[in-house]
C-alpha positions as CSV (number, residue, x, y, z in Angstrom):
1,X,255.9,226.5,52.5
2,X,257.1,230.1,53.0
3,X,255.4,232.6,55.1
4,X,253.3,234.9,53.0
5,X,254.6,238.2,51.9
6,X,252.0,240.8,53.0
7,X,251.4,244.1,51.1
8,X,249.2,246.7,52.8
9,X,247.8,248.7,49.8
10,X,245.1,250.6,51.6
11,X,245.2,254.3,51.3
12,X,246.9,254.3,47.9
13,X,245.2,256.0,44.9
14,X,244.4,253.9,41.8
15,X,246.2,252.4,39.8
16,X,248.9,252.3,42.4
17,X,247.5,249.3,44.4
18,X,247.1,247.2,41.1
19,X,250.7,248.2,39.9
20,X,252.3,247.2,43.1
21,X,250.4,243.9,43.4
22,X,251.5,243.1,39.9
23,X,255.0,244.0,40.5
24,X,255.0,241.8,43.7
25,X,254.0,238.7,41.7
26,X,257.6,238.0,41.1
27,X,257.7,236.9,44.6
28,X,255.1,234.3,44.2
29,X,257.1,231.3,43.0
30,X,258.3,228.2,44.5
31,X,255.1,227.9,46.5
32,X,255.5,231.4,48.1
33,X,252.2,233.3,48.8
34,X,251.3,237.0,48.4
35,X,248.8,238.5,50.7
36,X,247.3,241.9,49.8
37,X,245.4,244.1,52.3
38,X,242.9,246.3,50.4
39,X,240.0,248.7,51.0
40,X,237.9,246.8,48.4
41,X,237.9,243.6,46.5
42,X,240.1,243.9,43.3
43,X,237.8,242.4,40.7
44,X,240.0,243.5,37.7
45,X,243.0,241.9,39.2
46,X,241.4,238.5,39.4
47,X,241.2,238.3,35.6
48,X,244.7,239.2,35.2
49,X,245.9,236.7,37.7
50,X,243.8,233.9,36.2
51,X,245.2,234.6,32.7
52,X,248.8,234.4,34.1
53,X,248.4,231.2,36.1
54,X,247.7,232.3,39.6
55,X,244.9,231.7,42.0
56,X,243.3,234.3,44.3
57,X,241.0,234.1,47.3
58,X,239.5,237.0,49.0
59,X,238.2,237.2,52.6
60,X,236.9,240.3,54.6
61,X,238.4,241.0,57.9
62,X,238.1,244.0,60.1
63,X,241.1,245.7,58.6
64,X,239.9,245.2,55.1
65,X,239.8,242.8,52.2
66,X,242.6,240.3,52.3
67,X,243.5,238.6,48.9
68,X,245.7,235.6,49.0
69,X,247.6,234.8,45.7
70,X,249.4,231.7,44.8
71,X,250.9,230.3,41.6
72,X,248.5,227.7,40.1
73,X,249.7,224.2,40.8
74,X,252.1,225.3,43.5
């Protein structure tokens, strides 16, 4: 498995964090993982990911909400 690609999206104004996250999904193939660092949990993004065959798991850490995204079945 490849090391996760990490995107720090804190400090960006909406809708830029969502746009950048969606653009980065192209990197999540062949078992790769995308990790987002955000200031809040991205609930609207979860619906988009699920509809397009991705799974997401969020966890809160001192630096913010970290969301790990993988292609389903990968």
